[in-house]
PDB file of N, CA, C and O in Angstrom, chain B, residues numbered from 101:
ATOM      1  N   MET B 101      -2.845  12.751  24.500  1.00  0.00           N
ATOM      2  CA  MET B 101      -4.107  12.260  23.999  1.00  0.00           C
ATOM      3  C   MET B 101      -4.116  10.740  24.114  1.00  0.00           C
ATOM      4  O   MET B 101      -3.135  10.085  23.764  1.00  0.00           O
ATOM      5  N   THR B 102      -5.211  10.179  24.600  1.00  0.00           N
ATOM      6  CA  THR B 102      -5.321   8.729  24.759  1.00  0.00           C
ATOM      7  C   THR B 102      -6.106   8.146  23.603  1.00  0.00           C
ATOM      8  O   THR B 102      -6.752   8.862  22.837  1.00  0.00           O
ATOM      9  N   ALA B 103      -6.034   6.835  23.495  1.00  0.00           N
ATOM     10  CA  ALA B 103      -6.768   6.160  22.426  1.00  0.00           C
ATOM     11  C   ALA B 103      -8.264   6.403  22.559  1.00  0.00           C
ATOM     12  O   ALA B 103      -8.983   6.439  21.560  1.00  0.00           O
ATOM     13  N   ALA B 104      -8.733   6.570  23.792  1.00  0.00           N
ATOM     14  CA  ALA B 104     -10.162   6.792  24.015  1.00  0.00           C
ATOM     15  C   ALA B 104     -10.621   8.131  23.459  1.00  0.00           C
ATOM     16  O   ALA B 104     -11.784   8.265  23.077  1.00  0.00           O
ATOM     17  N   THR B 105      -9.747   9.119  23.403  1.00  0.00           N
ATOM     18  CA  THR B 105     -10.140  10.440  22.910  1.00  0.00           C
ATOM     19  C   THR B 105      -9.959  10.573  21.403  1.00  0.00           C
ATOM     20  O   THR B 105     -10.396  11.563  20.816  1.00  0.00           O
ATOM     21  N   LEU B 106      -9.331   9.604  20.776  1.00  0.00           N
ATOM     22  CA  LEU B 106      -9.143   9.657  19.326  1.00  0.00           C
ATOM     23  C   LEU B 106     -10.415   9.235  18.609  1.00  0.00           C
ATOM     24  O   LEU B 106     -11.220   8.473  19.144  1.00  0.00           O
ATOM     25  N   ASP B 107     -10.582   9.724  17.427  1.00  0.00           N
ATOM     26  CA  ASP B 107     -11.705   9.337  16.581  1.00  0.00           C
ATOM     27  C   ASP B 107     -11.597   7.845  16.268  1.00  0.00           C
ATOM     28  O   ASP B 107     -10.588   7.418  15.706  1.00  0.00           O
ATOM     29  N   PRO B 108     -12.609   7.036  16.615  1.00  0.00           N
ATOM     30  CA  PRO B 108     -12.532   5.590  16.363  1.00  0.00           C
ATOM     31  C   PRO B 108     -12.304   5.253  14.893  1.00  0.00           C
ATOM     32  O   PRO B 108     -11.585   4.306  14.575  1.00  0.00           O
ATOM     33  N   LYS B 109     -12.922   6.035  13.987  1.00  0.00           N
ATOM     34  CA  LYS B 109     -12.730   5.791  12.556  1.00  0.00           C
ATOM     35  C   LYS B 109     -11.268   5.970  12.164  1.00  0.00           C
ATOM     36  O   LYS B 109     -10.716   5.179  11.399  1.00  0.00           O
ATOM     37  N   LYS B 110     -10.649   7.020  12.702  1.00  0.00           N
ATOM     38  CA  LYS B 110      -9.258   7.308  12.389  1.00  0.00           C
ATOM     39  C   LYS B 110      -8.346   6.197  12.917  1.00  0.00           C
ATOM     40  O   LYS B 110      -7.420   5.771  12.227  1.00  0.00           O
ATOM     41  N   CYS B 111      -8.610   5.733  14.134  1.00  0.00           N
ATOM     42  CA  CYS B 111      -7.817   4.634  14.703  1.00  0.00           C
ATOM     43  C   CYS B 111      -7.952   3.384  13.852  1.00  0.00           C
ATOM     44  O   CYS B 111      -6.963   2.711  13.558  1.00  0.00           O
ATOM     45  N   TRP B 112      -9.190   3.075  13.455  1.00  0.00           N
ATOM     46  CA  TRP B 112      -9.424   1.891  12.637  1.00  0.00           C
ATOM     47  C   TRP B 112      -8.705   2.017  11.301  1.00  0.00           C
ATOM     48  O   TRP B 112      -8.083   1.064  10.831  1.00  0.00           O
ATOM     49  N   ARG B 113      -8.790   3.197  10.690  1.00  0.00           N
ATOM     50  CA  ARG B 113      -8.144   3.429   9.397  1.00  0.00           C
ATOM     51  C   ARG B 113      -6.635   3.269   9.518  1.00  0.00           C
ATOM     52  O   ARG B 113      -6.010   2.644   8.661  1.00  0.00           O
ATOM     53  N   ARG B 114      -6.042   3.825  10.573  1.00  0.00           N
ATOM     54  CA  ARG B 114      -4.600   3.695  10.765  1.00  0.00           C
ATOM     55  C   ARG B 114      -4.198   2.243  10.968  1.00  0.00           C
ATOM     56  O   ARG B 114      -3.161   1.809  10.466  1.00  0.00           O
ATOM     57  N   LYS B 115      -5.018   1.485  11.706  1.00  0.00           N
ATOM     58  CA  LYS B 115      -4.717   0.071  11.927  1.00  0.00           C
ATOM     59  C   LYS B 115      -4.755  -0.696  10.602  1.00  0.00           C
ATOM     60  O   LYS B 115      -3.877  -1.512  10.324  1.00  0.00           O
ATOM     61  N   VAL B 116      -5.768  -0.426   9.799  1.00  0.00           N
ATOM     62  CA  VAL B 116      -5.885  -1.091   8.498  1.00  0.00           C
ATOM     63  C   VAL B 116      -4.702  -0.736   7.615  1.00  0.00           C
ATOM     64  O   VAL B 116      -4.126  -1.608   6.965  1.00  0.00           O
ATOM     65  N   ILE B 117      -4.337   0.538   7.589  1.00  0.00           N
ATOM     66  CA  ILE B 117      -3.198   0.970   6.775  1.00  0.00           C
ATOM     67  C   ILE B 117      -1.924   0.277   7.247  1.00  0.00           C
ATOM     68  O   ILE B 117      -1.117  -0.161   6.427  1.00  0.00           O
ATOM     69  N   ALA B 118      -1.738   0.175   8.561  1.00  0.00           N
ATOM     70  CA  ALA B 118      -0.550  -0.500   9.091  1.00  0.00           C
ATOM     71  C   ALA B 118      -0.546  -1.962   8.677  1.00  0.00           C
ATOM     72  O   ALA B 118       0.504  -2.500   8.327  1.00  0.00           O
ATOM     73  N   GLU B 119      -1.696  -2.610   8.711  1.00  0.00           N
ATOM     74  CA  GLU B 119      -1.770  -4.016   8.319  1.00  0.00           C
ATOM     75  C   GLU B 119      -1.501  -4.198   6.830  1.00  0.00           C
ATOM     76  O   GLU B 119      -0.804  -5.133   6.435  1.00  0.00           O
ATOM     77  N   ILE B 120      -2.043  -3.320   6.011  1.00  0.00           N
ATOM     78  CA  ILE B 120      -1.799  -3.381   4.565  1.00  0.00           C
ATOM     79  C   ILE B 120      -0.309  -3.145   4.288  1.00  0.00           C
ATOM     80  O   ILE B 120       0.312  -3.867   3.508  1.00  0.00           O
ATOM     81  N   THR B 121       0.244  -2.131   4.935  1.00  0.00           N
ATOM     82  CA  THR B 121       1.656  -1.814   4.748  1.00  0.00           C
ATOM     83  C   THR B 121       2.531  -2.974   5.189  1.00  0.00           C
ATOM     84  O   THR B 121       3.489  -3.324   4.500  1.00  0.00           O
ATOM     85  N   LEU B 122       2.213  -3.574   6.329  1.00  0.00           N
ATOM     86  CA  LEU B 122       2.979  -4.724   6.811  1.00  0.00           C
ATOM     87  C   LEU B 122       2.890  -5.873   5.814  1.00  0.00           C
ATOM     88  O   LEU B 122       3.885  -6.557   5.576  1.00  0.00           O
ATOM     89  N   ALA B 123       1.731  -6.093   5.237  1.00  0.00           N
ATOM     90  CA  ALA B 123       1.587  -7.155   4.229  1.00  0.00           C
ATOM     91  C   ALA B 123       2.500  -6.887   3.037  1.00  0.00           C
ATOM     92  O   ALA B 123       3.105  -7.817   2.504  1.00  0.00           O
ATOM     93  N   HIS B 124       2.608  -5.628   2.611  1.00  0.00           N
ATOM     94  CA  HIS B 124       3.501  -5.289   1.503  1.00  0.00           C
ATOM     95  C   HIS B 124       4.965  -5.511   1.890  1.00  0.00           C
ATOM     96  O   HIS B 124       5.747  -6.046   1.104  1.00  0.00           O
ATOM     97  N   VAL B 125       5.325  -5.098   3.096  1.00  0.00           N
ATOM     98  CA  VAL B 125       6.698  -5.292   3.567  1.00  0.00           C
ATOM     99  C   VAL B 125       7.023  -6.787   3.623  1.00  0.00           C
ATOM    100  O   VAL B 125       8.111  -7.200   3.221  1.00  0.00           O
ATOM    101  N   GLU B 126       6.089  -7.594   4.117  1.00  0.00           N
ATOM    102  CA  GLU B 126       6.306  -9.044   4.180  1.00  0.00           C
ATOM    103  C   GLU B 126       6.446  -9.642   2.786  1.00  0.00           C
ATOM    104  O   GLU B 126       7.269 -10.530   2.566  1.00  0.00           O
ATOM    105  N   HIS B 127       5.640  -9.155   1.846  1.00  0.00           N
ATOM    106  CA  HIS B 127       5.714  -9.647   0.470  1.00  0.00           C
ATOM    107  C   HIS B 127       7.083  -9.326  -0.150  1.00  0.00           C
ATOM    108  O   HIS B 127       7.695 -10.172  -0.803  1.00  0.00           O
ATOM    109  N   ILE B 128       7.540  -8.109   0.063  1.00  0.00           N
ATOM    110  CA  ILE B 128       8.847  -7.709  -0.462  1.00  0.00           C
ATOM    111  C   ILE B 128       9.953  -8.534   0.185  1.00  0.00           C
ATOM    112  O   ILE B 128      10.882  -8.975  -0.492  1.00  0.00           O
ATOM    113  N   ALA B 129       9.852  -8.738   1.485  1.00  0.00           N
ATOM    114  CA  ALA B 129      10.854  -9.548   2.194  1.00  0.00           C
ATOM    115  C   ALA B 129      10.882 -10.968   1.640  1.00  0.00           C
ATOM    116  O   ALA B 129      11.952 -11.555   1.474  1.00  0.00           O
ATOM    117  N   GLN B 130       9.715 -11.511   1.359  1.00  0.00           N
ATOM    118  CA  GLN B 130       9.639 -12.857   0.794  1.00  0.00           C
ATOM    119  C   GLN B 130      10.319 -12.897  -0.576  1.00  0.00           C
ATOM    120  O   GLN B 130      11.050 -13.841  -0.877  1.00  0.00           O
ATOM    121  N   GLN B 131      10.085 -11.891  -1.397  1.00  0.00           N
ATOM    122  CA  GLN B 131      10.729 -11.824  -2.708  1.00  0.00           C
ATOM    123  C   GLN B 131      12.244 -11.744  -2.577  1.00  0.00           C
ATOM    124  O   GLN B 131      12.978 -12.277  -3.409  1.00  0.00           O
ATOM    125  N   LEU B 132      12.700 -11.076  -1.532  1.00  0.00           N
ATOM    126  CA  LEU B 132      14.142 -10.933  -1.294  1.00  0.00           C
ATOM    127  C   LEU B 132      14.715 -12.100  -0.490  1.00  0.00           C
ATOM    128  O   LEU B 132      15.896 -12.123  -0.145  1.00  0.00           O
ATOM    129  N   GLU B 133      13.845 -13.061  -0.203  1.00  0.00           N
ATOM    130  CA  GLU B 133      14.222 -14.250   0.566  1.00  0.00           C
ATOM    131  C   GLU B 133      14.845 -13.878   1.913  1.00  0.00           C
ATOM    132  O   GLU B 133      15.908 -14.373   2.289  1.00  0.00           O
ATOM    133  N   THR B 134      14.152 -12.998   2.619  1.00  0.00           N
ATOM    134  CA  THR B 134      14.583 -12.589   3.948  1.00  0.00           C
ATOM    135  C   THR B 134      13.360 -12.545   4.853  1.00  0.00           C
ATOM    136  O   THR B 134      12.234 -12.696   4.381  1.00  0.00           O
ATOM    137  N   ALA B 135      13.567 -12.344   6.114  1.00  0.00           N
ATOM    138  CA  ALA B 135      12.459 -12.316   7.075  1.00  0.00           C
ATOM    139  C   ALA B 135      12.210 -10.897   7.563  1.00  0.00           C
ATOM    140  O   ALA B 135      13.113 -10.061   7.596  1.00  0.00           O
ATOM    141  N   VAL B 136      10.974 -10.653   7.938  1.00  0.00           N
ATOM    142  CA  VAL B 136      10.599  -9.376   8.534  1.00  0.00           C
ATOM    143  C   VAL B 136      10.745  -9.542  10.044  1.00  0.00           C
ATOM    144  O   VAL B 136      10.258 -10.524  10.604  1.00  0.00           O
ATOM    145  N   PRO B 137      11.404  -8.601  10.706  1.00  0.00           N
ATOM    146  CA  PRO B 137      11.542  -8.704  12.162  1.00  0.00           C
ATOM    147  C   PRO B 137      10.186  -8.777  12.849  1.00  0.00           C
ATOM    148  O   PRO B 137       9.213  -8.197  12.368  1.00  0.00           O
ATOM    149  N   GLY B 138      10.119  -9.478  13.959  1.00  0.00           N
ATOM    150  CA  GLY B 138       8.872  -9.650  14.693  1.00  0.00           C
ATOM    151  C   GLY B 138       8.256  -8.351  15.172  1.00  0.00           C
ATOM    152  O   GLY B 138       7.043  -8.283  15.370  1.00  0.00           O
ATOM    153  N   ASP B 139       9.059  -7.322  15.363  1.00  0.00           N
ATOM    154  CA  ASP B 139       8.522  -6.046  15.848  1.00  0.00           C
ATOM    155  C   ASP B 139       8.229  -5.061  14.710  1.00  0.00           C
ATOM    156  O   ASP B 139       8.083  -3.862  14.949  1.00  0.00           O
ATOM    157  N   ALA B 140       8.143  -5.563  13.481  1.00  0.00           N
ATOM    158  CA  ALA B 140       7.900  -4.676  12.329  1.00  0.00           C
ATOM    159  C   ALA B 140       6.559  -3.967  12.450  1.00  0.00           C
ATOM    160  O   ALA B 140       6.461  -2.781  12.136  1.00  0.00           O
ATOM    161  N   ALA B 141       5.526  -4.670  12.899  1.00  0.00           N
ATOM    162  CA  ALA B 141       4.207  -4.042  13.028  1.00  0.00           C
ATOM    163  C   ALA B 141       4.264  -2.896  14.038  1.00  0.00           C
ATOM    164  O   ALA B 141       3.717  -1.820  13.794  1.00  0.00           O
ATOM    165  N   ARG B 142       4.916  -3.125  15.152  1.00  0.00           N
ATOM    166  CA  ARG B 142       5.036  -2.068  16.164  1.00  0.00           C
ATOM    167  C   ARG B 142       5.782  -0.878  15.579  1.00  0.00           C
ATOM    168  O   ARG B 142       5.369   0.269  15.751  1.00  0.00           O
ATOM    169  N   PHE B 143       6.878  -1.153  14.889  1.00  0.00           N
ATOM    170  CA  PHE B 143       7.676  -0.089  14.276  1.00  0.00           C
ATOM    171  C   PHE B 143       6.841   0.714  13.282  1.00  0.00           C
ATOM    172  O   PHE B 143       6.879   1.945  13.291  1.00  0.00           O
ATOM    173  N   LEU B 144       6.089   0.024  12.426  1.00  0.00           N
ATOM    174  CA  LEU B 144       5.271   0.715  11.425  1.00  0.00           C
ATOM    175  C   LEU B 144       4.164   1.542  12.068  1.00  0.00           C
ATOM    176  O   LEU B 144       3.781   2.583  11.535  1.00  0.00           O
ATOM    177  N   ASN B 145       3.648   1.089  13.203  1.00  0.00           N
ATOM    178  CA  ASN B 145       2.570   1.806  13.882  1.00  0.00           C
ATOM    179  C   ASN B 145       3.055   3.041  14.630  1.00  0.00           C
ATOM    180  O   ASN B 145       2.250   3.907  14.973  1.00  0.00           O
ATOM    181  N   GLU B 146       4.344   3.135  14.886  1.00  0.00           N
ATOM    182  CA  GLU B 146       4.887   4.278  15.611  1.00  0.00           C
ATOM    183  C   GLU B 146       5.005   5.499  14.700  1.00  0.00           C
ATOM    184  O   GLU B 146       5.394   5.392  13.537  1.00  0.00           O
ATOM    185  N   GLN B 147       4.665   6.644  15.251  1.00  0.00           N
ATOM    186  CA  GLN B 147       4.880   7.935  14.610  1.00  0.00           C
ATOM    187  C   GLN B 147       4.328   8.023  13.180  1.00  0.00           C
ATOM    188  O   GLN B 147       4.859   8.768  12.356  1.00  0.00           O
ATOM    189  N   GLY B 148       3.286   7.279  12.893  1.00  0.00           N
ATOM    190  CA  GLY B 148       2.644   7.369  11.588  1.00  0.00           C
ATOM    191  C   GLY B 148       3.461   6.823  10.430  1.00  0.00           C
ATOM    192  O   GLY B 148       3.206   7.169   9.277  1.00  0.00           O
ATOM    193  N   ARG B 149       4.451   5.967  10.723  1.00  0.00           N
ATOM    194  CA  ARG B 149       5.304   5.442   9.649  1.00  0.00           C
ATOM    195  C   ARG B 149       4.511   4.672   8.604  1.00  0.00           C
ATOM    196  O   ARG B 149       4.745   4.827   7.406  1.00  0.00           O
ATOM    197  N   ALA B 150       3.574   3.844   9.053  1.00  0.00           N
ATOM    198  CA  ALA B 150       2.789   3.046   8.101  1.00  0.00           C
ATOM    199  C   ALA B 150       1.994   3.952   7.176  1.00  0.00           C
ATOM    200  O   ALA B 150       1.935   3.719   5.968  1.00  0.00           O
ATOM    201  N   TYR B 151       1.385   4.981   7.739  1.00  0.00           N
ATOM    202  CA  TYR B 151       0.591   5.899   6.927  1.00  0.00           C
ATOM    203  C   TYR B 151       1.473   6.627   5.914  1.00  0.00           C
ATOM    204  O   TYR B 151       1.089   6.787   4.756  1.00  0.00           O
ATOM    205  N   GLU B 152       2.640   7.063   6.345  1.00  0.00           N
ATOM    206  CA  GLU B 152       3.551   7.744   5.424  1.00  0.00           C
ATOM    207  C   GLU B 152       4.000   6.808   4.308  1.00  0.00           C
ATOM    208  O   GLU B 152       4.050   7.210   3.146  1.00  0.00           O
ATOM    209  N   LEU B 153       4.325   5.570   4.648  1.00  0.00           N
ATOM    210  CA  LEU B 153       4.733   4.590   3.642  1.00  0.00           C
ATOM    211  C   LEU B 153       3.578   4.292   2.698  1.00  0.00           C
ATOM    212  O   LEU B 153       3.776   4.171   1.489  1.00  0.00           O
ATOM    213  N   TRP B 154       2.378   4.174   3.245  1.00  0.00           N
ATOM    214  CA  TRP B 154       1.192   3.910   2.436  1.00  0.00           C
ATOM    215  C   TRP B 154       0.970   5.045   1.437  1.00  0.00           C
ATOM    216  O   TRP B 154       0.656   4.792   0.274  1.00  0.00           O
ATOM    217  N   LYS B 155       1.131   6.307   1.888  1.00  0.00           N
ATOM    218  CA  LYS B 155       0.956   7.442   0.977  1.00  0.00           C
ATOM    219  C   LYS B 155       1.972   7.386  -0.157  1.00  0.00           C
ATOM    220  O   LYS B 155       1.632   7.682  -1.303  1.00  0.00           O
ATOM    221  N   VAL B 156       3.204   7.013   0.141  1.00  0.00           N
ATOM    222  CA  VAL B 156       4.234   6.901  -0.895  1.00  0.00           C
ATOM    223  C   VAL B 156       3.841   5.805  -1.897  1.00  0.00           C
ATOM    224  O   VAL B 156       3.973   5.986  -3.107  1.00  0.00           O
ATOM    225  N   MET B 157       3.360   4.673  -1.381  1.00  0.00           N
ATOM    226  CA  MET B 157       2.943   3.579  -2.270  1.00  0.00           C
ATOM    227  C   MET B 157       1.780   4.015  -3.155  1.00  0.00           C
ATOM    228  O   MET B 157       1.750   3.679  -4.339  1.00  0.00           O
ATOM    229  N   MET B 158       0.831   4.753  -2.606  1.00  0.00           N
ATOM    230  CA  MET B 158      -0.323   5.206  -3.391  1.00  0.00           C
ATOM    231  C   MET B 158       0.107   6.203  -4.464  1.00  0.00           C
ATOM    232  O   MET B 158      -0.395   6.155  -5.587  1.00  0.00           O
ATOM    233  N   ARG B 159       1.029   7.105  -4.132  1.00  0.00           N
ATOM    234  CA  ARG B 159       1.531   8.056  -5.139  1.00  0.00           C
ATOM    235  C   ARG B 159       2.251   7.314  -6.261  1.00  0.00           C
ATOM    236  O   ARG B 159       2.087   7.642  -7.436  1.00  0.00           O
ATOM    237  N   ALA B 160       3.048   6.316  -5.895  1.00  0.00           N
ATOM    238  CA  ALA B 160       3.765   5.531  -6.902  1.00  0.00           C
ATOM    239  C   ALA B 160       2.778   4.790  -7.803  1.00  0.00           C
ATOM    240  O   ALA B 160       2.959   4.731  -9.019  1.00  0.00           O
ATOM    241  N   ALA B 161       1.749   4.233  -7.205  1.00  0.00           N
ATOM    242  CA  ALA B 161       0.731   3.526  -7.997  1.00  0.00           C
ATOM    243  C   ALA B 161       0.014   4.487  -8.929  1.00  0.00           C
ATOM    244  O   ALA B 161      -0.247   4.159 -10.086  1.00  0.00           O
ATOM    245  N   GLU B 162      -0.301   5.666  -8.431  1.00  0.00           N
ATOM    246  CA  GLU B 162      -0.963   6.670  -9.254  1.00  0.00           C
ATOM    247  C   GLU B 162      -0.095   7.073 -10.443  1.00  0.00           C
ATOM    248  O   GLU B 162      -0.589   7.179 -11.565  1.00  0.00           O
ATOM    249  N   GLU B 163       1.177   7.294 -10.206  1.00  0.00           N
ATOM    250  CA  GLU B 163       2.088   7.661 -11.290  1.00  0.00           C
ATOM    251  C   GLU B 163       2.219   6.523 -12.308  1.00  0.00           C
ATOM    252  O   GLU B 163       2.270   6.766 -13.514  1.00  0.00           O
ATOM    253  N   TYR B 164       2.273   5.286 -11.818  1.00  0.00           N
ATOM    254  CA  TYR B 164       2.347   4.125 -12.708  1.00  0.00           C
ATOM    255  C   TYR B 164       1.107   4.071 -13.592  1.00  0.00           C
ATOM    256  O   TYR B 164       1.216   3.878 -14.803  1.00  0.00           O
ATOM    257  N   ILE B 165      -0.071   4.240 -12.995  1.00  0.00           N
ATOM    258  CA  ILE B 165      -1.314   4.181 -13.764  1.00  0.00           C
ATOM    259  C   ILE B 165      -1.358   5.307 -14.786  1.00  0.00           C
ATOM    260  O   ILE B 165      -1.752   5.083 -15.930  1.00  0.00           O
ATOM    261  N   LYS B 166      -0.961   6.508 -14.396  1.00  0.00           N
ATOM    262  CA  LYS B 166      -0.941   7.638 -15.341  1.00  0.00           C
ATOM    263  C   LYS B 166      -0.026   7.339 -16.530  1.00  0.00           C
ATOM    264  O   LYS B 166      -0.387   7.601 -17.677  1.00  0.00           O
ATOM    265  N   THR B 167       1.149   6.793 -16.251  1.00  0.00           N
ATOM    266  CA  THR B 167       2.094   6.458 -17.319  1.00  0.00           C
ATOM    267  C   THR B 167       1.494   5.412 -18.246  1.00  0.00           C
ATOM    268  O   THR B 167       1.569   5.534 -19.469  1.00  0.00           O
ATOM    269  N   GLU B 168       0.900   4.386 -17.655  1.00  0.00           N
ATOM    270  CA  GLU B 168       0.287   3.333 -18.471  1.00  0.00           C
ATOM    271  C   GLU B 168      -0.855   3.878 -19.320  1.00  0.00           C
ATOM    272  O   GLU B 168      -1.003   3.500 -20.482  1.00  0.00           O
ATOM    273  N   LEU B 169      -1.658   4.758 -18.747  1.00  0.00           N
ATOM    274  CA  LEU B 169      -2.766   5.349 -19.501  1.00  0.00           C
ATOM    275  C   LEU B 169      -2.256   6.198 -20.660  1.00  0.00           C
ATOM    276  O   LEU B 169      -2.807   6.154 -21.759  1.00  0.00           O
ATOM    277  N   ARG B 170      -1.194   6.977 -20.408  1.00  0.00           N
ATOM    278  CA  ARG B 170      -0.618   7.791 -21.485  1.00  0.00           C
ATOM    279  C   ARG B 170      -0.123   6.898 -22.617  1.00  0.00           C
ATOM    280  O   ARG B 170      -0.345   7.190 -23.792  1.00  0.00           O
ATOM    281  N   GLU B 171       0.548   5.811 -22.255  1.00  0.00           N
ATOM    282  CA  GLU B 171       1.094   4.918 -23.278  1.00  0.00           C
ATOM    283  C   GLU B 171      -0.002   4.166 -24.014  1.00  0.00           C
ATOM    284  O   GLU B 171       0.133   3.896 -25.207  1.00  0.00           O
ATOM    285  N   ALA B 172      -1.083   3.825 -23.328  1.00  0.00           N
ATOM    286  CA  ALA B 172      -2.178   3.082 -23.951  1.00  0.00           C
ATOM    287  C   ALA B 172      -3.038   3.988 -24.822  1.00  0.00           C
ATOM    288  O   ALA B 172      -3.695   3.522 -25.753  1.00  0.00           O
ATOM    289  N   GLY B 173      -3.035   5.274 -24.521  1.00  0.00           N
ATOM    290  CA  GLY B 173      -3.808   6.205 -25.324  1.00  0.00           C
ATOM    291  C   GLY B 173      -5.186   6.506 -24.772  1.00  0.00           C
ATOM    292  O   GLY B 173      -5.727   7.579 -25.036  1.00  0.00           O
ATOM    293  N   SER B 174      -5.772   5.584 -24.010  1.00  0.00           N
ATOM    294  CA  SER B 174      -7.087   5.838 -23.420  1.00  0.00           C
ATOM    295  C   SER B 174      -7.302   4.879 -22.256  1.00  0.00           C
ATOM    296  O   SER B 174      -6.703   3.804 -22.210  1.00  0.00           O
ATOM    297  N   PRO B 175      -8.154   5.270 -21.322  1.00  0.00           N
ATOM    298  CA  PRO B 175      -8.448   4.371 -20.198  1.00  0.00           C
ATOM    299  C   PRO B 175      -9.030   3.041 -20.654  1.00  0.00           C
ATOM    300  O   PRO B 175      -8.748   1.997 -20.065  1.00  0.00           O
ATOM    301  N   ARG B 176      -9.846   3.083 -21.707  1.00  0.00           N
ATOM    302  CA  ARG B 176     -10.465   1.849 -22.195  1.00  0.00           C
ATOM    303  C   ARG B 176      -9.399   0.891 -22.737  1.00  0.00           C
ATOM    304  O   ARG B 176      -9.438  -0.305 -22.452  1.00  0.00           O
ATOM    305  N   GLU B 177      -8.454   1.413 -23.512  1.00  0.00           N
ATOM    306  CA  GLU B 177      -7.377   0.576 -24.046  1.00  0.00           C
ATOM    307  C   GLU B 177      -6.501   0.037 -22.919  1.00  0.00           C
ATOM    308  O   GLU B 177      -6.064  -1.113 -22.959  1.00  0.00           O
ATOM    309  N   TYR B 178      -6.248   0.872 -21.918  1.00  0.00           N
ATOM    310  CA  TYR B 178      -5.453   0.426 -20.772  1.00  0.00           C
ATOM    311  C   TYR B 178      -6.168  -0.717 -20.064  1.00  0.00           C
ATOM    312  O   TYR B 178      -5.552  -1.728 -19.725  1.00  0.00           O
ATOM    313  N   ALA B 179      -7.473  -0.553 -19.841  1.00  0.00           N
ATOM    314  CA  ALA B 179      -8.245  -1.591 -19.154  1.00  0.00           C
ATOM    315  C   ALA B 179      -8.227  -2.898 -19.941  1.00  0.00           C
ATOM    316  O   ALA B 179      -8.100  -3.976 -19.360  1.00  0.00           O
ATOM    317  N   ARG B 180      -8.352  -2.802 -21.241  1.00  0.00           N
ATOM    318  CA  ARG B 180      -8.308  -4.012 -22.078  1.00  0.00           C
ATOM    319  C   ARG B 180      -6.944  -4.692 -22.001  1.00  0.00           C
ATOM    320  O   ARG B 180      -6.858  -5.910 -21.844  1.00  0.00           O
ATOM    321  N   ALA B 181      -5.890  -3.905 -22.112  1.00  0.00           N
ATOM    322  CA  ALA B 181      -4.544  -4.465 -22.057  1.00  0.00           C
ATOM    323  C   ALA B 181      -4.272  -5.079 -20.687  1.00  0.00           C
ATOM    324  O   ALA B 181      -3.677  -6.152 -20.590  1.00  0.00           O
ATOM    325  N   TRP B 182      -4.706  -4.402 -19.635  1.00  0.00           N
ATOM    326  CA  TRP B 182      -4.505  -4.932 -18.286  1.00  0.00           C
ATOM    327  C   TRP B 182      -5.252  -6.234 -18.093  1.00  0.00           C
ATOM    328  O   TRP B 182      -4.709  -7.194 -17.547  1.00  0.00           O
ATOM    329  N   ALA B 183      -6.513  -6.269 -18.547  1.00  0.00           N
ATOM    330  CA  ALA B 183      -7.323  -7.473 -18.413  1.00  0.00           C
ATOM    331  C   ALA B 183      -6.707  -8.641 -19.186  1.00  0.00           C
ATOM    332  O   ALA B 183      -6.698  -9.777 -18.710  1.00  0.00           O
ATOM    333  N   ALA B 184      -6.193  -8.347 -20.386  1.00  0.00           N
ATOM    334  CA  ALA B 184      -5.590  -9.399 -21.188  1.00  0.00           C
ATOM    335  C   ALA B 184      -4.312  -9.931 -20.517  1.00  0.00           C
ATOM    336  O   ALA B 184      -4.050 -11.133 -20.542  1.00  0.00           O
ATOM    337  N   ALA B 185      -3.538  -9.048 -19.931  1.00  0.00           N
ATOM    338  CA  ALA B 185      -2.291  -9.458 -19.287  1.00  0.00           C
ATOM    339  C   ALA B 185      -2.533 -10.200 -17.979  1.00  0.00           C
ATOM    340  O   ALA B 185      -1.688 -10.985 -17.552  1.00  0.00           O
ATOM    341  N   HIS B 186      -3.663  -9.966 -17.344  1.00  0.00           N
ATOM    342  CA  HIS B 186      -3.920 -10.562 -16.030  1.00  0.00           C
ATOM    343  C   HIS B 186      -4.999 -11.623 -16.033  1.00  0.00           C
ATOM    344  O   HIS B 186      -5.374 -12.114 -14.969  1.00  0.00           O
ATOM    345  N   SER B 187      -5.506 -11.989 -17.187  1.00  0.00           N
ATOM    346  CA  SER B 187      -6.521 -13.043 -17.227  1.00  0.00           C
ATOM    347  C   SER B 187      -5.847 -14.403 -17.111  1.00  0.00           C
ATOM    348  O   SER B 187      -4.713 -14.607 -17.544  1.00  0.00           O
ATOM    349  N   ARG B 188      -6.567 -15.293 -16.530  1.00  0.00           N
ATOM    350  CA  ARG B 188      -5.996 -16.634 -16.296  1.00  0.00           C
ATOM    351  C   ARG B 188      -6.639 -17.656 -17.165  1.00  0.00           C
ATOM    352  O   ARG B 188      -6.284 -18.832 -17.101  1.00  0.00           O
TER     353      ARG B 188
END
């Protein structure tokens, strides 16, 4: 299958996911005071790796939010606590 026969929306979505995933990898590398290899984007774009990593990140975020909501007691309380912690 060639790029021309793929759904343009799907290609665009995969590209965006790869870019978002690469941004996260770069952020983590920066926190660890290391560099991301120049071919990281190519690697992430191969065999759906970026999409798989993105799904794992989304599941982790979902679990984090669920835990926070349970501890806060309600979505409204969670939103208030989050806003207070992140206001500048």
